[in-house]
N, C-alpha and C positions, 0 to 999 in steps of 0.2 A: 528524720534527716532525708532531705530531698536528694534523689540521685543526680539532679542537675542543678548546678550552682548558678543562679540567675545573675549574680554579680560578676561572673566571669566574662559575660558578653560586654561589660562596660570597662572592666579592669584590664583586659588584654590590650596589648600595645597596638596602636594605630600606625601602620607603616607609612613611609614617605610617599609611596605610590598613591595611597588613598588621598592624602592632602593635595598632591599634584592634580589628581583627577577632580577634586572638589574645586580647586582654583580654576582649572580649565572649564568646569561647568559654569562657574560664575561669569568668566570672560566670554564664553561662547553664547550664553544666554543674553548678555548685554548686546553682543554683536548681532544676534538673531533679531532682536527687537529693532536695533538701529537700521539694519539692512532691509528688513522685510516690513516693519510696521510703521516706520516714519511716513510712507505714503498713505497709510490708513489714517494717521493723525491729521495729515494735511487735508485729506478728502473729507473727514468728519467735520473739521473746523470750517472749511469752506462752505459745506452744505449748511452748517448751523448759521454761519454768517449770512447766507443768502436766503435762508428760510424767512418767509414773510415779505420778501422783496416784491412779490406780486401785488401786495396791498399798497406798496410805496410807488409803484410805477404810475406816473401821471404825466400827461402831455398838455402843455400850454397851447391855447388856440393860436394858430399861426406859427407854431414852433417848426423850424426846419428840421425834418427828419429824413434819414436815408430811406429810400424806397426799397422794400424787400420783395424779392421774387422767390416764392416757395415752389421748389421743383419737386413734384410728387411722382415717384415711380409707381405706376398703377398696375396691379395685377389682381385686384379684388373683383368679385361679382358686383353687379350694379346695385343690388340691394344694400350690401355692406358699404359700397362706395357712397351711397346717398347719406347714410348715417355719419360716415367719416367727414364728408364735405359740409354737413350741417354745422359742425363745430369749427371746422377749418375756415369756412367762409364767414364766420362770425367772431373772429379774433378781434381783440380790442385795440390792436395796433392800427393807427390811422391810415398808413400808406403802404399797401402791399397788393401784390397780384399772385394768383395761383396758376401755375402751369402744370397741367396734368398730362403726363406722358404715358399713354396707354399701350400695353403690350398686347396687341391684337391686330386683326385684319383692318384694312382701310374701311370697308363697309361698316363693320362693327364700331370702329372708332368714330366715323363720321356721324352715325346715328346717335352714338353716345354724346358726342360734342353738341349736336343740335339740341338734345334734351337738356343737357346741363347748362349750356350757354343761354338757353331760354329762361332757365330758373335763376342763373347768376350772370346777368348780362354785362356787368361792369368790370369785374376783376378776375374772371376765369377764362383761361385759354386751354383748349384740349388739342393735343397732337398724338402721334403714335409712332411706334417702331414696328415694322412688319415682322410677322413670325418667321418669314423666310430668311431673316438675317442669320448667317452662320459664321463660324470662325472669327468671332469677336465676343467681347463682353457685352451682354445685353444691358446690364446696369450702366456701364460706362457709356454705351450708345444713348440710352435714355437720358442720362444726365447731360450729355453733350448736346443733344437735341433741345432739351429744356433750357439749358444755359444760353444757347445761341438765340433762343426765342425770347429770353428775358429782357426786361427793360430796367430792372432795379439795380441799385448800386451794390446791394448785398444779395447773394443767393443763399437760400436755406434749403438743404436737401433732406428729404424724408421719403416715406413710402406709404401706400394707401392702407397697409395692414397695421399701421401704428395707431395706438390708442392715445389720443391727445387728452391730457388730464384736465385742462381748463382753458378758458378764453384768454388767459394771460400768457400762454406758452410762447407765442411769437413775440410779444412785447419783452419777455424776459430774455429770449435769444438775441433780440436786437438791442437790448439795453446797453451792452458794452460798446456798441458802435456809436451811440448817440453822443455827440459833442466830443468825440475822440478821433484824432487823426492817427493815433498810435495803433489802435486795435484793427487788425485785418482778418483775424480768425477767431471764432468762438466755438469751442468744443462743448457740445451738449452730450448727454448720456442717454442711451436707450438700452433696454435689456429685454430678453425674450420673456413672454408671459410665463412666469414660473409655474402657473397652474397647469400649463400644457405639458410640463415634464412629469414623468411617471417612472415607476420602478424603484428598486431598492436603493439606487444611487441618486435619487432625486435631490436630497439635501447636499450631497457632495457636488452635484452639478451647479447648484446655486452658489455654494461656497467657491467653486472654481471660477464662476463668472464674476463674483465679487472681488476675489483676489486679483484677477486680471484687470478688472476695471480700476481698482485702487492703484495698481501699478502704473498705468498710463495716465490716469487723472492726477495722481500725486506728482508724477514727473512734470506734467504740464503746469500744475499749480506752482511748482518749484522752478518754473521758467525753462524747462527742458522738454517741450512738446515733441512727440515723435509719431503720434497716430491720433486718429479720431474715430468717429462712428458715423457712417453716411446716413443712418436712420435719423440722426439729429445733429446736424452740422451746419455752420454758417461761415461764409467768408466773402470777401469783396470780389465782385465779379471780374474785375480787371486782372486779378491774380490768375484766373483760369486761362486767360488768353496769353498773358505774359509767360506762363509755364507751358504754353502750347498744349493745353488740355492734358490728356492722358498719353501723350505721344511717347513718353519714356517707358510706359508699361503696356503698350498695345499688345505685346505678346502674352500678357497675363490676363486671366479672367477677373482677377481681383486687384486690389491696390488703389481703388478709387477713394479710399479714406485714409488708410495708414501710410502708404507710400506717397500719395499725393500730398497729404498734410505734412509729412516729413520734409517735402520739398518746399512748400510755401510758408511754413511757420518757422519762427525763430524765437529767441529768448525774450524779445520785447513786443512782438506784435500779436500775441495769442493770449486769450482769456478763457476761463472755464465757467460754464453756467450749469450748476447742478441743484438749483432750487427745486423743491418738490413739484411745483407746477410746471417745471421745465423738463422733467424726466419723462421720456416716452416709453411705451411698452409695445413691442411688436408681437403680433399674435399669428401663429401658424397652426393653431388648432391641434389636432391629433398628431401632426407631423413635428411637434415640438422637439422631441428627442433627436430625430434625424437632422433637423435644421440646426439644432445646437451643436451636434457633432460636425456638421459641414462647416459651420462658422468657425469652430475651434480649429479644425484642420486648415481652413483658409488662412486664419491669422498666424498659425504656426508656420505655414509655408512662407508667407510674406515677411514674417519677423526676421528671416535670414538676411533680408536686404535692409533692415533698419539698424540704427545705432545699437551697438552691443551692450553698452553700459547698463541700461535698465535691466536687461535680462541676466547679465553677470551679477548684478546686485541681488536680484531675486534668487539666483542660484546659490550665491554665497549665503543668503539668509537661510535657505533650505539646509545647506551643509552645516551651518551653525546649530540649527534645530536638532539635527541628528547627532552632532558632536556633544551637545549638552546632555541629551538623553543617554548616549553611550557612556559618557564620563560618569554620570550618576550611577549607572549599572556597575561599571568597573570599580568605582570607589566603594560601593556596597559589598562587592564580592571579595576584593583583595584584602579587606580589613577584617573579615570574619575570623573569630566569632564576635568581635566588637561590633555593636550595632549603631554606634554614634555616627559614623559616616553614612550609614543607610538613612538614619533619621534626618541628618543634615541634607543629604541629596534629595530626599523626598520633599523636604520643606522648600529647598531652592527651586526644584522643578514645579512645585505647586504654585509658588510665587510667579514664576515665569508664565505658566499656563493661565493663571488668573489674570495677569496683566495683559496677555495676548487676547484672551476672551473679551475683556472689557473694551480693548481698542477695536477689535473686530466688530463687536456688537454695535458700537457707535457708528462705524462706517456702513455696516450692513443695513442698519435702520435708516440711515440717510439715503441709501441707494435702493431701498425697497426690497432687500433680500432677506433670507432666513437668518434669524439671530440665534446662532448656535451657542451651546454651553460646552459640555465636556466632550462632545464629538470633535471640537475644533483641534485639540492637540493631535489626535489620530489623523485627521484630515491633513494637517500640516506636514506630518511625517510621510503620509502616503502620497502627497501631491507630486513630488519629483518622480516617484516610481510610476504613478498613474499616467503622467505625461509621457514617460518613456514607452510604456505599454501602448498608449494611444498612438504614438508615432509609428510604432512597429505595425500595429493593426491597419493603419491608414496609408502605409508606404506605397502600396500598389495603386492607390487612388490619386497620388500626387500629380500624375500627368494631366488630371482634369483641370489643374490650375493654369494650363497653357491653352491659348486660343486655338493653336494648331492641332490640338489633340483630337 
C-alpha cells in the first residue's frame, strides 16, 4: 500500500478560482497575440510578397522615371568609402545622382571631391559640413545641405557606413514611386550589423531591434505610419520644403526620420519596401553595442512626441503576456492537490509560446535577425522590465537630445 494516493490529485475538487484563472489565461493569450504579434504577421507577409521583386524590376527604354537623389551622410575613411561608392555608383536604376555630404574640413572635402568626381564625373557631387558647426544636429545639417543641392524628384537618404546588398537596392526603393501619383514616402529598413554586437545580451539586443522594427513597419503596412529610418528612407523632395525642413525640431538632435516622417506621411501616401535586396545594414565595428544603446535611447526620447496608440498597443500586449503567465501559475496553485489545472495551464501556455515563436521567426528571418526558439517567451516577459531599467540608466543622458545642451 503506497503512502500517497496518486488518484487524489485528480479526484480532489477544482475550485472556481482555478477555472476563472484558466479562462483569463485563454483570453489574455489571445489578446497578447492580437496586440503584439499582428504587426509581425504583417511584416512577414509583406516581406514574403516582396521577395524576388528585384528580379521583376525592369525598365522600358524611354520610360519616364522620377529622378532619384541619393543623399549620403559620409563619415567613413576614404578606403571604406571607395568600396561603398563602387556598388552605389553602379545601381541599375537608370536616372539618379549621388550627393555625398562629407563631415570634415574644407581642405579634406575638396581633395576628396576632386578624386571622386574624377572617377565618377557624371552623377556624383561632393559637399561638406564643417567640423566647427555646433549647437545643431550634424545629421540634419548634412541632409539639409544635400537636399538643397539635389535635382531629383525623390530623395533617398542613407549613410556611408551602410552595406548595400545588391545593385537593385535603389530600383526597389524607387519602385513604389514609378507610375504612382499617390506614393510620396517609401519606408525602407536598416539594422545595425548584428555581428558587431557582443556580450551575454547579444541575442536579446537582436530580439529588441526586431520587436521595435515590426512595431513601426507593421503600423505603416496597416496605413498608420509614424516613423522611418534615415539610413534607408525615400520621399518626394518637395515635401521637405513644404514642411520647412526640420524647422519644427531644430531644438532636437534627432527626429530627422521619426518626427519628420510623422509630419509628412499619412494613411494614403506611404509604402513600405522590405524586400531582402532593399534592406541595409549599418556597420559601426567594435562600437556596435554603444551605438545600439545610443539609437535606442534616441528613439525612446522622440517616441514621447509621436502618436501614442502604437506604444499603448505594445504595452497592452506586454501586460497580456504577463497576465497569461500569472493566471497559469495561480490556477495551478489554488487547485492543489488536483493537477488538472496545472496540466491545462501548461498546455495553454505551450500553445501560446509555440504560436508566438513561429510568428516571430518568420518576421525575424525576413528582417535578417536571430531566429529564437525557447528564449523568446522569457525575452517577451523581460522586455518591459528591461526597457524601464534602460530608461532609468540613461536618464541623465537625455539632455544630449537637445541641441543647446
